[in-house]
TIKOLFI-795894 format. One record per residue: residue number from 0; residue in one letter; x, y negated, z of N, C-alpha, C in turn. Coordinates in nm, 3 decimals. Atoms other than C-alpha are relative to their C-alpha. Layout:
PT  seza  semi      n_X      n_Y      n_Z     ca_X     ca_Y     ca_Z      c_X      c_Y      c_Z
PT   NUM     A        X        Y        Z        X        Y        Z        X        Y        Z
...
***
This chain:
PT  seza  semi      n_X      n_Y      n_Z     ca_X     ca_Y     ca_Z      c_X      c_Y      c_Z
PT     0     M    0.025    0.141   -0.016   -2.555   -7.880   -0.487   -0.076   -0.049   -0.124
PT     1     H    0.080    0.056    0.109   -2.818   -8.055   -0.696    0.038   -0.147   -0.020
PT     2     I   -0.032    0.138    0.033   -2.714   -8.376   -0.871   -0.112   -0.054   -0.088
PT     3     P    0.110    0.053    0.079   -3.009   -8.584   -0.991    0.050   -0.074   -0.124
PT     4     T   -0.035    0.066    0.125   -2.982   -8.689   -1.355   -0.122   -0.077   -0.050
PT     5     H    0.107    0.081    0.059   -3.184   -8.941   -1.551    0.013    0.005   -0.151
PT     6     E   -0.001    0.004    0.145   -3.284   -8.935   -1.914    0.053   -0.134   -0.047
PT     7     L   -0.056    0.123    0.055   -3.115   -9.191   -2.133   -0.108   -0.093   -0.050
PT     8     T    0.088    0.105    0.051   -3.285   -9.517   -2.218    0.054   -0.048   -0.135
PT     9     A   -0.047    0.061    0.125   -3.260   -9.710   -2.544    0.127   -0.082    0.027
PT    10     A   -0.118    0.079   -0.036   -3.010   -9.938   -2.367    0.122    0.090    0.021
PT    11     D   -0.110   -0.096   -0.019   -2.800   -9.633   -2.269    0.053    0.046   -0.135
PT    12     R   -0.042   -0.045    0.133   -2.793   -9.514   -2.630    0.075   -0.111   -0.074
PT    13     E   -0.071    0.115    0.058   -2.689   -9.863   -2.742    0.141   -0.010    0.057
PT    14     L   -0.132    0.005   -0.065   -2.402   -9.851   -2.490    0.091    0.109   -0.055
PT    15     I   -0.077   -0.109    0.059   -2.289   -9.513   -2.625    0.048   -0.039   -0.140
PT    16     D   -0.038    0.042    0.135   -2.292   -9.652   -2.980    0.109   -0.106    0.003
PT    17     F   -0.101    0.105   -0.015   -2.091   -9.955   -2.867    0.136    0.061    0.032
PT    18     A   -0.126   -0.068   -0.034   -1.826   -9.731   -2.707    0.054    0.078   -0.120
PT    19     R   -0.041   -0.077    0.119   -1.820   -9.511   -3.020    0.061   -0.095   -0.104
PT    20     D   -0.053    0.098    0.096   -1.768   -9.819   -3.240    0.140   -0.046    0.041
PT    21     I   -0.131    0.044   -0.049   -1.476   -9.927   -3.020    0.107    0.103   -0.031
PT    22     V   -0.102   -0.103    0.023   -1.293   -9.594   -3.041    0.018    0.026   -0.149
PT    23     D   -0.013   -0.023    0.145   -1.370   -9.549   -3.412    0.083   -0.110   -0.066
PT    24     A   -0.073    0.112    0.060   -1.230   -9.894   -3.492    0.146   -0.008    0.046
PT    25     N   -0.133    0.019   -0.059   -0.920   -9.857   -3.274    0.082    0.127    0.018
PT    26     T   -0.076   -0.123   -0.017   -0.815   -9.492   -3.274    0.117    0.002   -0.097
PT    27     D   -0.117   -0.017    0.086   -0.479   -9.400   -3.419   -0.010    0.128   -0.081
PT    28     G    0.016   -0.125    0.073   -0.617   -9.080   -3.566    0.029    0.119    0.087
PT    29     E   -0.013   -0.127   -0.072   -0.567   -8.720   -3.470    0.122    0.007    0.091
PT    30     D   -0.121   -0.005   -0.081   -0.213   -8.766   -3.340    0.024   -0.130    0.077
PT    31     G   -0.018    0.131   -0.063   -0.269   -9.114   -3.197   -0.017    0.002    0.150
PT    32     V    0.008    0.012   -0.144   -0.268   -9.237   -2.843   -0.127   -0.071    0.048
PT    33     H    0.124    0.068   -0.037   -0.586   -9.450   -2.844   -0.115    0.092   -0.036
PT    34     T    0.093   -0.109    0.028   -0.830   -9.162   -2.813   -0.134   -0.012    0.070
PT    35     M    0.126    0.017   -0.073   -1.105   -9.290   -2.583   -0.041   -0.146   -0.005
PT    36     G    0.059    0.133   -0.010   -1.334   -9.589   -2.600   -0.100    0.003    0.113
PT    37     A    0.098    0.007   -0.108   -1.552   -9.705   -2.314   -0.079   -0.129   -0.011
PT    38     A    0.084    0.119   -0.004   -1.834   -9.950   -2.266   -0.072   -0.004    0.133
PT    39     V    0.071    0.022   -0.126   -1.992  -10.095   -1.955   -0.105   -0.108   -0.024
PT    40     R    0.108    0.099    0.011   -2.320  -10.284   -1.930   -0.015   -0.069    0.135
PT    41     A    0.021    0.079   -0.121   -2.355  -10.565   -1.678   -0.149   -0.003    0.033
PT    42     A    0.139    0.008   -0.044   -2.674  -10.617   -1.480   -0.083   -0.091   -0.090
PT    43     D    0.073    0.090    0.089   -2.767  -10.898   -1.720   -0.013    0.053   -0.143
PT    44     G    0.011   -0.064    0.131   -2.740  -10.661   -2.020    0.120   -0.019   -0.091
PT    45     T   -0.118    0.024    0.082   -2.409  -10.789   -2.158    0.088    0.126    0.000
PT    46     M   -0.087   -0.117    0.011   -2.182  -10.511   -2.286    0.145   -0.044   -0.017
PT    47     Y   -0.143    0.024    0.008   -1.804  -10.503   -2.248    0.066    0.133   -0.036
PT    48     G   -0.064   -0.123    0.045   -1.565  -10.254   -2.405    0.145    0.007    0.038
PT    49     G   -0.141   -0.024   -0.026   -1.223  -10.103   -2.361    0.046    0.123   -0.077
PT    50     I   -0.062   -0.115    0.066   -0.985   -9.856   -2.522    0.113    0.046    0.092
PT    51     N   -0.106   -0.047   -0.088   -0.739   -9.633   -2.338    0.136   -0.050   -0.049
PT    52     L   -0.136    0.040    0.031   -0.374   -9.735   -2.325    0.093    0.110    0.047
PT    53     Y   -0.079   -0.116   -0.038   -0.200   -9.401   -2.315    0.149   -0.037    0.004
PT    54     H   -0.143    0.020   -0.014    0.159   -9.407   -2.195    0.053    0.113    0.086
PT    55     F   -0.053   -0.113   -0.076    0.390   -9.142   -2.054    0.002   -0.028    0.150
PT    56     T    0.004    0.032   -0.142    0.381   -9.328   -1.720   -0.140    0.007    0.057
PT    57     G    0.138   -0.009   -0.045    0.005   -9.289   -1.702   -0.090   -0.087   -0.085
PT    58     G    0.084    0.090    0.077   -0.158   -9.594   -1.849   -0.144    0.004    0.044
PT    59     P    0.140    0.003   -0.043   -0.517   -9.700   -1.784   -0.093    0.073   -0.098
PT    60     C    0.106   -0.064    0.079   -0.814   -9.499   -1.903   -0.089   -0.109   -0.061
PT    61     A    0.089    0.094    0.067   -1.066   -9.665   -2.132   -0.102   -0.061    0.096
PT    62     E    0.098    0.051   -0.095   -1.314   -9.696   -1.845    0.058   -0.115    0.083
PT    63     L   -0.063    0.106   -0.081   -1.068   -9.901   -1.638    0.025   -0.125   -0.082
PT    64     V   -0.018    0.116    0.088   -0.990  -10.124   -1.935   -0.133   -0.073   -0.018
PT    65     A    0.132    0.061    0.015   -1.364  -10.183   -1.987   -0.041   -0.074    0.128
PT    66     L    0.030    0.067   -0.127   -1.407  -10.264   -1.617    0.078   -0.130    0.013
PT    67     G   -0.082    0.120   -0.006   -1.119  -10.511   -1.633   -0.048   -0.107   -0.097
PT    68     N    0.053    0.094    0.098   -1.261  -10.671   -1.947   -0.127   -0.066    0.053
PT    69     A    0.124    0.055   -0.057   -1.600  -10.713   -1.778    0.032   -0.100    0.111
PT    70     R   -0.036    0.087   -0.112   -1.442  -10.862   -1.466    0.064   -0.129   -0.050
PT    71     A   -0.067    0.119    0.054   -1.220  -11.099   -1.666   -0.098   -0.092   -0.072
PT    72     S    0.102    0.079    0.069   -1.531  -11.214   -1.852   -0.105   -0.055    0.096
PT    73     G    0.090    0.057   -0.101   -1.710  -11.297   -1.527   -0.107    0.094    0.051
PT    74     A    0.102   -0.094   -0.046   -1.929  -10.988   -1.482    0.038    0.056    0.136
PT    75     R   -0.026   -0.052   -0.134   -1.955  -10.885   -1.119   -0.090    0.119    0.033
PT    76     E    0.092   -0.110   -0.025   -2.257  -10.654   -1.115   -0.013    0.083   -0.127
PT    77     L    0.004   -0.089    0.116   -2.230  -10.357   -1.350   -0.102    0.109    0.022
PT    78     A    0.111   -0.094   -0.011   -2.516  -10.119   -1.423    0.034    0.140   -0.051
PT    79     T   -0.021   -0.130    0.066   -2.392   -9.840   -1.654    0.134    0.000   -0.071
PT    80     I   -0.127   -0.016    0.070   -2.067   -9.706   -1.800    0.000    0.131   -0.077
PT    81     V   -0.015   -0.122    0.080   -1.979   -9.451   -2.069    0.135   -0.001   -0.069
PT    82     A   -0.122   -0.016    0.079   -1.666   -9.317   -2.239   -0.030    0.096   -0.114
PT    83     V    0.022   -0.082    0.119   -1.657   -9.166   -2.588    0.136    0.034   -0.060
PT    84     G   -0.124   -0.044    0.060   -1.379   -8.961   -2.744    0.005   -0.029   -0.149
PT    85     N   -0.017    0.024    0.142   -1.236   -9.028   -3.088   -0.032    0.126   -0.081
PT    86     L    0.019   -0.111    0.093   -1.288   -8.806   -3.392   -0.129    0.078    0.027
PT    87     G    0.131   -0.061   -0.019   -1.653   -8.741   -3.303   -0.015    0.088    0.122
PT    88     R    0.009   -0.086   -0.119   -1.586   -8.579   -2.964   -0.118   -0.032    0.089
PT    89     G    0.118    0.033   -0.080   -1.883   -8.758   -2.810    0.032   -0.051    0.138
PT    90     V   -0.012    0.052   -0.137   -1.942   -8.864   -2.452    0.089    0.092    0.083
PT    91     V   -0.093   -0.073   -0.087   -1.672   -8.761   -2.203   -0.013   -0.059    0.140
PT    92     G    0.011    0.046   -0.138   -1.700   -8.782   -1.824    0.128   -0.065    0.048
PT    93     P   -0.118    0.067   -0.052   -1.463   -9.002   -1.625    0.086    0.093    0.085
PT    94     C   -0.093   -0.077   -0.083   -1.154   -8.859   -1.455   -0.023   -0.036    0.146
PT    95     G    0.015    0.023   -0.143   -1.124   -8.848   -1.077    0.039   -0.140    0.043
PT    96     R   -0.042    0.136   -0.036   -0.933   -9.176   -1.054   -0.106   -0.101   -0.039
PT    97     D    0.105    0.092    0.045   -1.199   -9.356   -1.259   -0.123    0.010    0.089
PT    98     R    0.117   -0.018   -0.087   -1.475   -9.206   -1.045    0.020   -0.072    0.133
PT    99     Q   -0.025    0.067   -0.128   -1.310   -9.335   -0.728   -0.004   -0.151   -0.015
PT   100     V    0.004    0.145    0.024   -1.261   -9.684   -0.875   -0.145   -0.046   -0.018
PT   101     L    0.141    0.035    0.018   -1.625   -9.692   -0.989   -0.073    0.001    0.133
PT   102     F    0.064   -0.014   -0.131   -1.740   -9.575   -0.646    0.035   -0.117    0.091
PT   103     D   -0.045    0.107   -0.090   -1.533   -9.838   -0.464   -0.048   -0.138   -0.044
PT   104     Y    0.032    0.134    0.048   -1.608  -10.138   -0.685   -0.146   -0.018   -0.042
PT   105     H    0.136    0.010    0.052   -1.954  -10.059   -0.823   -0.083    0.120    0.048
PT   106     P    0.067   -0.117   -0.056   -2.135   -9.816   -0.589   -0.140    0.026   -0.054
PT   107     G    0.132   -0.019    0.057   -2.465   -9.866   -0.770    0.001    0.035   -0.147
PT   108     I   -0.010   -0.021    0.145   -2.337   -9.797   -1.122   -0.046    0.142   -0.038
PT   109     R    0.039   -0.129    0.058   -2.478   -9.516   -1.337    0.105    0.037   -0.103
PT   110     V   -0.101   -0.050    0.092   -2.238   -9.301   -1.540   -0.070    0.092   -0.101
PT   111     I    0.056   -0.086    0.104   -2.344   -9.149   -1.872    0.095    0.116   -0.022
PT   112     L   -0.080   -0.122    0.005   -2.222   -8.788   -1.890   -0.059    0.102   -0.097
PT   113     P    0.055   -0.115    0.072   -2.251   -8.483   -2.111   -0.045    0.102    0.106
PT   114     T    0.044   -0.106   -0.091   -2.437   -8.193   -1.948    0.037    0.135   -0.058
PT   115     A   -0.035   -0.135    0.045   -2.381   -7.820   -1.974   -0.074    0.038   -0.127
PT   116     G    0.079   -0.030    0.119   -2.654   -7.803   -2.237    0.032   -0.089   -0.118
PT   117     G   -0.037    0.089    0.108   -2.485   -8.067   -2.448   -0.083   -0.128   -0.004
PT   118     V    0.085    0.118   -0.007   -2.759   -8.315   -2.367    0.068   -0.101    0.091
PT   119     V   -0.063    0.105   -0.079   -2.637   -8.646   -2.232   -0.102   -0.058    0.098
PT   120     A    0.085    0.059   -0.103   -2.781   -8.791   -1.910    0.082   -0.100    0.080
PT   121     S   -0.075    0.090   -0.087   -2.690   -9.056   -1.656   -0.014    0.046    0.145
PT   122     V   -0.009   -0.041   -0.140   -2.591   -8.999   -1.294    0.052   -0.119    0.079
PT   123     G   -0.052    0.103   -0.089   -2.542   -9.242   -1.008    0.137    0.039    0.050
PT   124     I   -0.136   -0.032   -0.042   -2.178   -9.266   -0.906    0.001    0.060    0.140
PT   125     K    0.005   -0.058   -0.135   -2.274   -9.187   -0.545   -0.031    0.149   -0.005
PT   126     D    0.030   -0.142    0.017   -2.411   -8.853   -0.668    0.113    0.073   -0.070
PT   127     L   -0.109   -0.061    0.075   -2.111   -8.791   -0.890    0.125    0.022    0.084
PT   128     V   -0.116   -0.010   -0.089   -1.860   -8.830   -0.606   -0.049    0.035    0.141
PT   129     P    0.049   -0.034   -0.134   -2.011   -8.640   -0.311    0.116    0.010    0.100
PT   130     F   -0.096   -0.006   -0.109   -1.824   -8.665    0.019    0.127   -0.081   -0.029
PT   131     A   -0.113    0.086    0.032   -1.600   -8.937   -0.120    0.042   -0.081    0.121
PT   132     Y   -0.040    0.096   -0.101   -1.397   -9.166    0.097   -0.018   -0.138   -0.059
PT   133     A    0.023    0.137    0.044   -1.470   -9.535    0.079    0.124   -0.083    0.028
PT   134     W   -0.119    0.083   -0.014   -1.171   -9.759    0.018   -0.041   -0.147    0.002
PT   135     S    0.022    0.143   -0.004   -1.162  -10.128    0.099    0.135   -0.068    0.015
PT   136     P   -0.128    0.070   -0.017   -0.877  -10.379    0.061    0.012   -0.061    0.140
PT   137     D    0.000    0.061   -0.133   -0.976  -10.512    0.406    0.018    0.101    0.114
PT   138     A   -0.004   -0.099   -0.106   -0.969  -10.184    0.595    0.059    0.131   -0.054
PT   139     V   -0.046   -0.131    0.041   -0.840   -9.832    0.591   -0.115    0.077   -0.062
PT   140     S    0.103   -0.083    0.058   -1.029   -9.563    0.403   -0.084    0.064    0.109
PT   141     K    0.093   -0.060   -0.095   -1.335   -9.427    0.580   -0.080    0.107   -0.071
PT   142     A    0.087   -0.102    0.057   -1.548   -9.123    0.527   -0.129   -0.067   -0.046
PT   143     Y    0.123    0.055    0.055   -1.848   -9.208    0.311   -0.118    0.054    0.080
PT   144     D    0.113   -0.043   -0.081   -2.167   -9.200    0.514   -0.130    0.011   -0.078
PT   145     G    0.119   -0.011    0.082   -2.411   -9.199    0.224   -0.072   -0.131   -0.021
PT   146     E    0.068    0.129    0.013   -2.514   -9.563    0.261    0.073   -0.096   -0.093
PT   147     G   -0.075    0.091    0.086   -2.236   -9.746    0.082    0.145   -0.001    0.038
PT   148     P   -0.143    0.002   -0.029   -1.862   -9.789    0.057    0.033   -0.088    0.118
PT   149     G   -0.052    0.077   -0.110   -1.694   -9.901    0.373   -0.093   -0.012    0.119
PT   150     T    0.089    0.011   -0.114   -1.996   -9.868    0.601    0.036    0.102    0.106
PT   151     P   -0.039   -0.093   -0.108   -1.920   -9.714    0.939   -0.107    0.104    0.027
***
């Protein structure tokens, strides 16, 4: 399966730096629980951040905190998201739960990911979650048809 990637833009690199600043300023260190920072860019260019809230019951990932921050601030259309690990770990891809949430709420969003060669690129969430099911609060889950979440 071929997944189309896109080279990073200056705005993408700025988003990575923003996420890195968040985790560097808020990490608890090597043995701490706040180990991931995330940043999301809205369609208007505004950036919103988040830090993970690790807890033995699960807790939200940094990406979900960033999404919630954006939503609480009034952002409805999001363009790009990235997560960065503490202690210089760099860009980290989203977990499966985050991918599904991104797919359901922001089907047009691009996700910044590390690649096998260590080079970072962005990928559309629809390409990152092939054969996903589309969830909707108004209906039962449906098989994704390639056009958009919830379309028959």
